[in-house]
Structure formats: C-alpha cells, structure tokens
N, C-alpha and C positions, 0 to 999 in steps of 0.2 A: 556327253559333250561332243558336238560335231567339229569338224576341222575348221569351219569358219569362226567358231567361237574361241579358238586358241590364239593367244596373243602372239604377235610377230616380234615384239620387243618388250623387255621388262626393265623398269626403272627401279633400282635398288638404292635407297638412300639411308645413310646413317646420320641421325640427328644427335649431335654430341653437345651436351652442356656440362656444367661442373658437377651435376648430381645424377645424371641419367643418360642412358644410351638406349635408343629405340631404333629399330629397323623397319622400314616401310617398303613394301614391294607392290608396284602398280604395273598393270599391263597397258600397252599402247599398240596401235596398229602398225607402226613402223618406227625405225630408229630416229628419224628426224623429229617426229612428235615426242618421242621419249626424251631426246636431248633438250628440246625446247621446254618441256615440263621440268626437267632437272634444273635448268638455269633459272626458271621462275621460282621453283622451290628454294633454291639457294639464296636468291635475292630476298625473298620474303622472310626466311628464317634469320638470315644474317642482319636484317634490319630491326629485329627485336631488341629491346633493351632489357638486359637481365637485372634482376633485383636480388639484393642480399637478404639476410634474415630480417633485417629491420625495414624491409621494403623500400630501401633506397637503391638507386642504380649503382651498379658496380662497373669498374673499368675492365670489362671483358665483353666478348660477343660470342653467340653460339656459332658453331662451325658445322658446315654441311659437307659431307663427302658422298658423292653420288656417281653412279656409272650406269650405262645402258648395256644390256646383253641382247644380241640378236638371237632369237630363239628359232629362227628358220634353218639354222645349220645343224 
C-alpha cells in the first residue's frame, strides 16, 4: 500500500440497539468529510423505527455514537 492510499481520517461508529452492538470503521480523505459522513450516518440510523418481537414498533430509537480520528498525526 502506498502513502496516497492511506486514509487521512477514520470514522468509527458504534451502532447500538437493544440487542446488538456493531462497530464500523471507514476511511476518509480528511476530517471534514469524516465529520459530514458521521452526521449523515447518525441521522439515517436514528430515523429508523425499531420493532419488537411481534413486529410492532417500540417506543425507543437506535443510538449512534461516532467520532473521527485524524490519522496524519
């Protein structure tokens, strides 16, 4: 892998619902693009309607915790 292919910023997001935890790590060319992607991801995930076992909506919403790390340091 050459130096141009290394990410300048990483977005790390924890998607938390009542039954699962998943971590996603994505690379971006800079921290501004990373932050914009984090905000879009948060809005999309928190807009989801969660369903219970009976497939009826529940009074809860998924929560997104995300941060960007500058990898150039």
